VOGURO-313227 format. One record per residue: residue number from 1; residue in three letters; chain; x, y, z of N, C-alpha, C in turn. Coordinates in steps of 0.1 Angstrom, whole numbers, plus 5000, padded with zeros to 4 digits. Example, Ala and Ser with C-alpha at 12.3 -4.5 7.8 and 13.67 -1.06 7.14 Angstrom:
REM residues 2
+-----+------+-----+------+------+------+------+------+------+------+------+------+
| seq | type | mol |  nxx |  nyy |  nzz | caxx | cayy | cazz |  cxx |  cyy |  czz |
+-----+------+-----+------+------+------+------+------+------+------+------+------+
|   1 |  ALA |   A | 5132 | 4943 | 5078 | 5123 | 4955 | 5078 | 5132 | 4967 | 5078 |
|   2 |  SER |   A | 5128 | 4978 | 5071 | 5137 | 4989 | 5071 | 5129 | 5000 | 5079 |
+-----+------+-----+------+------+------+------+------+------+------+------+------+
END
This chain:
REM residues 80
+-----+------+-----+------+------+------+------+------+------+------+------+------+
| seq | type | mol |  nxx |  nyy |  nzz | caxx | cayy | cazz |  cxx |  cyy |  czz |
+-----+------+-----+------+------+------+------+------+------+------+------+------+
|   1 |  ASN |   A | 5340 | 7728 | 8766 | 5353 | 7733 | 8772 | 5350 | 7742 | 8784 |
|   2 |  MET |   A | 5356 | 7739 | 8795 | 5354 | 7745 | 8808 | 5358 | 7760 | 8807 |
|   3 |  GLU |   A | 5369 | 7763 | 8800 | 5374 | 7777 | 8799 | 5363 | 7785 | 8792 |
|   4 |  GLY |   A | 5357 | 7780 | 8782 | 5347 | 7787 | 8775 | 5335 | 7790 | 8783 |
|   5 |  ILE |   A | 5331 | 7780 | 8791 | 5319 | 7782 | 8800 | 5322 | 7793 | 8811 |
|   6 |  LYS |   A | 5335 | 7793 | 8816 | 5339 | 7803 | 8826 | 5339 | 7817 | 8820 |
|   7 |  LEU |   A | 5343 | 7818 | 8807 | 5344 | 7831 | 8800 | 5330 | 7836 | 8798 |
|   8 |  VAL |   A | 5321 | 7827 | 8793 | 5307 | 7831 | 8791 | 5300 | 7836 | 8803 |
|   9 |  ARG |   A | 5303 | 7829 | 8814 | 5297 | 7833 | 8827 | 5302 | 7846 | 8832 |
|  10 |  GLN |   A | 5315 | 7848 | 8830 | 5322 | 7861 | 8834 | 5316 | 7872 | 8825 |
|  11 |  MET |   A | 5314 | 7870 | 8812 | 5309 | 7880 | 8803 | 5295 | 7883 | 8807 |
|  12 |  TRP |   A | 5287 | 7873 | 8811 | 5273 | 7876 | 8815 | 5273 | 7884 | 8828 |
|  13 |  THR |   A | 5281 | 7881 | 8837 | 5282 | 7888 | 8850 | 5286 | 7903 | 8848 |
|  14 |  LEU |   A | 5296 | 7905 | 8839 | 5300 | 7919 | 8836 | 5289 | 7926 | 8829 |
|  15 |  ASN |   A | 5282 | 7920 | 8820 | 5270 | 7926 | 8813 | 5260 | 7930 | 8823 |
|  16 |  GLN |   A | 5256 | 7922 | 8833 | 5246 | 7925 | 8843 | 5251 | 7937 | 8851 |
|  17 |  GLY |   A | 5264 | 7937 | 8854 | 5269 | 7949 | 8862 | 5268 | 7962 | 8854 |
|  18 |  MET |   A | 5271 | 7961 | 8841 | 5270 | 7973 | 8832 | 5256 | 7978 | 8832 |
|  19 |  LYS |   A | 5246 | 7968 | 8831 | 5232 | 7972 | 8831 | 5228 | 7979 | 8844 |
|  20 |  GLU |   A | 5233 | 7974 | 8855 | 5230 | 7980 | 8868 | 5235 | 7994 | 8869 |
|  21 |  VAL |   A | 5248 | 7996 | 8865 | 5254 | 8009 | 8865 | 5247 | 8019 | 8856 |
|  22 |  ASN |   A | 5243 | 8014 | 8844 | 5236 | 8023 | 8835 | 5222 | 8027 | 8841 |
|  23 |  ASP |   A | 5215 | 8018 | 8847 | 5202 | 8021 | 8853 | 5204 | 8031 | 8864 |
|  24 |  LYS |   A | 5214 | 8030 | 8872 | 5217 | 8040 | 8883 | 5220 | 8053 | 8878 |
|  25 |  LEU |   A | 5228 | 8054 | 8867 | 5232 | 8066 | 8860 | 5220 | 8073 | 8855 |
|  26 |  ASN |   A | 5211 | 8066 | 8848 | 5199 | 8071 | 8843 | 5190 | 8077 | 8854 |
|  27 |  PHE |   A | 5189 | 8069 | 8865 | 5181 | 8074 | 8876 | 5186 | 8087 | 8882 |
|  28 |  ALA |   A | 5200 | 8088 | 8883 | 5206 | 8100 | 8888 | 5204 | 8112 | 8879 |
|  29 |  LYS |   A | 5204 | 8109 | 8866 | 5201 | 8120 | 8856 | 5187 | 8125 | 8857 |
|  30 |  VAL |   A | 5177 | 8116 | 8860 | 5164 | 8121 | 8862 | 5162 | 8128 | 8876 |
|  31 |  LYS |   A | 5168 | 8123 | 8886 | 5167 | 8128 | 8899 | 5174 | 8142 | 8900 |
|  32 |  GLU |   A | 5186 | 8143 | 8895 | 5193 | 8156 | 8895 | 5198 | 8159 | 8881 |
|  33 |  PRO |   A | 5189 | 8165 | 8873 | 5192 | 8167 | 8859 | 5203 | 8177 | 8857 |
|  34 |  ASP |   A | 5210 | 8176 | 8846 | 5221 | 8185 | 8842 | 5214 | 8198 | 8837 |
|  35 |  SER |   A | 5220 | 8209 | 8840 | 5213 | 8222 | 8837 | 5211 | 8225 | 8823 |
|  36 |  ASN |   A | 5219 | 8218 | 8814 | 5217 | 8221 | 8799 | 5205 | 8213 | 8794 |
|  37 |  LEU |   A | 5199 | 8204 | 8802 | 5187 | 8197 | 8798 | 5174 | 8204 | 8803 |
|  38 |  LEU |   A | 5175 | 8215 | 8810 | 5164 | 8222 | 8816 | 5160 | 8234 | 8808 |
|  39 |  ARG |   A | 5147 | 8237 | 8808 | 5142 | 8250 | 8803 | 5139 | 8258 | 8816 |
|  40 |  PHE |   A | 5145 | 8270 | 8816 | 5145 | 8278 | 8829 | 5135 | 8289 | 8829 |
|  41 |  SER |   A | 5131 | 8293 | 8841 | 5122 | 8305 | 8842 | 5131 | 8317 | 8840 |
|  42 |  ASN |   A | 5124 | 8329 | 8839 | 5131 | 8341 | 8836 | 5142 | 8344 | 8846 |
|  43 |  ASP |   A | 5140 | 8342 | 8859 | 5151 | 8344 | 8868 | 5160 | 8333 | 8870 |
|  44 |  GLY |   A | 5158 | 8321 | 8864 | 5167 | 8310 | 8864 | 5167 | 8301 | 8877 |
|  45 |  ASP |   A | 5158 | 8303 | 8886 | 5158 | 8295 | 8898 | 5149 | 8283 | 8897 |
|  46 |  VAL |   A | 5141 | 8282 | 8887 | 5132 | 8271 | 8885 | 5134 | 8266 | 8870 |
|  47 |  GLY |   A | 5134 | 8252 | 8869 | 5136 | 8246 | 8856 | 5125 | 8235 | 8853 |
|  48 |  LEU |   A | 5124 | 8232 | 8841 | 5114 | 8222 | 8836 | 5121 | 8212 | 8827 |
|  49 |  THR |   A | 5120 | 8199 | 8830 | 5126 | 8189 | 8822 | 5117 | 8185 | 8810 |
|  50 |  LYS |   A | 5122 | 8177 | 8801 | 5114 | 8172 | 8790 | 5103 | 8163 | 8794 |
|  51 |  GLU |   A | 5106 | 8156 | 8805 | 5096 | 8146 | 8811 | 5085 | 8153 | 8819 |
|  52 |  GLY |   A | 5087 | 8166 | 8821 | 5077 | 8174 | 8829 | 5080 | 8175 | 8844 |
|  53 |  GLY |   A | 5093 | 8173 | 8847 | 5097 | 8174 | 8861 | 5100 | 8189 | 8864 |
|  54 |  VAL |   A | 5095 | 8194 | 8875 | 5098 | 8208 | 8880 | 5110 | 8207 | 8889 |
|  55 |  CYS |   A | 5120 | 8216 | 8886 | 5132 | 8215 | 8894 | 5134 | 8229 | 8901 |
|  56 |  CYS |   A | 5141 | 8229 | 8912 | 5145 | 8241 | 8919 | 5160 | 8241 | 8920 |
|  57 |  GLN |   A | 5166 | 8253 | 8921 | 5180 | 8255 | 8922 | 5184 | 8253 | 8937 |
|  58 |  VAL |   A | 5195 | 8245 | 8938 | 5201 | 8242 | 8952 | 5215 | 8245 | 8951 |
|  59 |  ASN |   A | 5220 | 8253 | 8961 | 5235 | 8256 | 8961 | 5241 | 8246 | 8971 |
|  60 |  LYS |   A | 5251 | 8239 | 8967 | 5259 | 8230 | 8975 | 5273 | 8235 | 8975 |
|  61 |  GLY |   A | 5277 | 8244 | 8984 | 5290 | 8250 | 8984 | 5292 | 8258 | 8972 |
|  62 |  VAL |   A | 5302 | 8255 | 8964 | 5304 | 8263 | 8952 | 5297 | 8257 | 8940 |
|  63 |  VAL |   A | 5290 | 8245 | 8942 | 5283 | 8239 | 8931 | 5268 | 8242 | 8931 |
|  64 |  MET |   A | 5262 | 8245 | 8920 | 5248 | 8247 | 8919 | 5242 | 8236 | 8912 |
|  65 |  GLU |   A | 5232 | 8229 | 8918 | 5224 | 8218 | 8913 | 5210 | 8221 | 8912 |
|  66 |  TYR |   A | 5203 | 8213 | 8904 | 5188 | 8214 | 8903 | 5182 | 8201 | 8907 |
|  67 |  HIS |   A | 5173 | 8201 | 8917 | 5167 | 8189 | 8922 | 5152 | 8189 | 8918 |
|  68 |  ILE |   A | 5147 | 8178 | 8914 | 5133 | 8176 | 8910 | 5124 | 8177 | 8922 |
|  69 |  LEU |   A | 5114 | 8185 | 8921 | 5104 | 8187 | 8931 | 5092 | 8178 | 8929 |
|  70 |  GLY |   A | 5089 | 8175 | 8916 | 5077 | 8167 | 8913 | 5075 | 8168 | 8898 |
|  71 |  ARG |   A | 5064 | 8162 | 8894 | 5060 | 8162 | 8880 | 5049 | 8173 | 8877 |
|  72 |  PHE |   A | 5050 | 8178 | 8865 | 5041 | 8189 | 8860 | 5033 | 8183 | 8848 |
|  73 |  SER |   A | 5020 | 8184 | 8848 | 5012 | 8180 | 8837 | 5001 | 8189 | 8835 |
|  74 |  ILE |   A | 4996 | 8189 | 8822 | 4985 | 8198 | 8819 | 4974 | 8189 | 8813 |
|  75 |  VAL |   A | 4962 | 8191 | 8819 | 4950 | 8183 | 8814 | 4939 | 8193 | 8811 |
|  76 |  SER |   A | 4930 | 8189 | 8802 | 4919 | 8198 | 8800 | 4907 | 8194 | 8809 |
|  77 |  ALA |   A | 4900 | 8203 | 8813 | 4889 | 8200 | 8822 | 4876 | 8207 | 8817 |
|  78 |  ASN |   A | 4866 | 8199 | 8817 | 4853 | 8204 | 8812 | 4845 | 8209 | 8824 |
|  79 |  HIS |   A | 4840 | 8221 | 8823 | 4831 | 8226 | 8833 | 4817 | 8227 | 8829 |
|  80 |  ASP |   A | 4808 | 8222 | 8836 | 4794 | 8221 | 8833 | 4786 | 8233 | 8839 |
+-----+------+-----+------+------+------+------+------+------+------+------+------+
END
């Protein structure tokens, strides 16, 4: 049935679009995390994400955002 084939193709196209939007949303959340996902320093101008991203506070007009500066990791080092 041609109508069935058209509907399956349309559903596949919509599903691909949903995946792209979801990927972009996840990328935006990592790039500019929500403040309730951060662990803050004592003065509140630096935050740390669960993934180890170090964020700084940025004021954009009346809105305050946190932008990721880079990744933070801890490794052990042996000194001889």
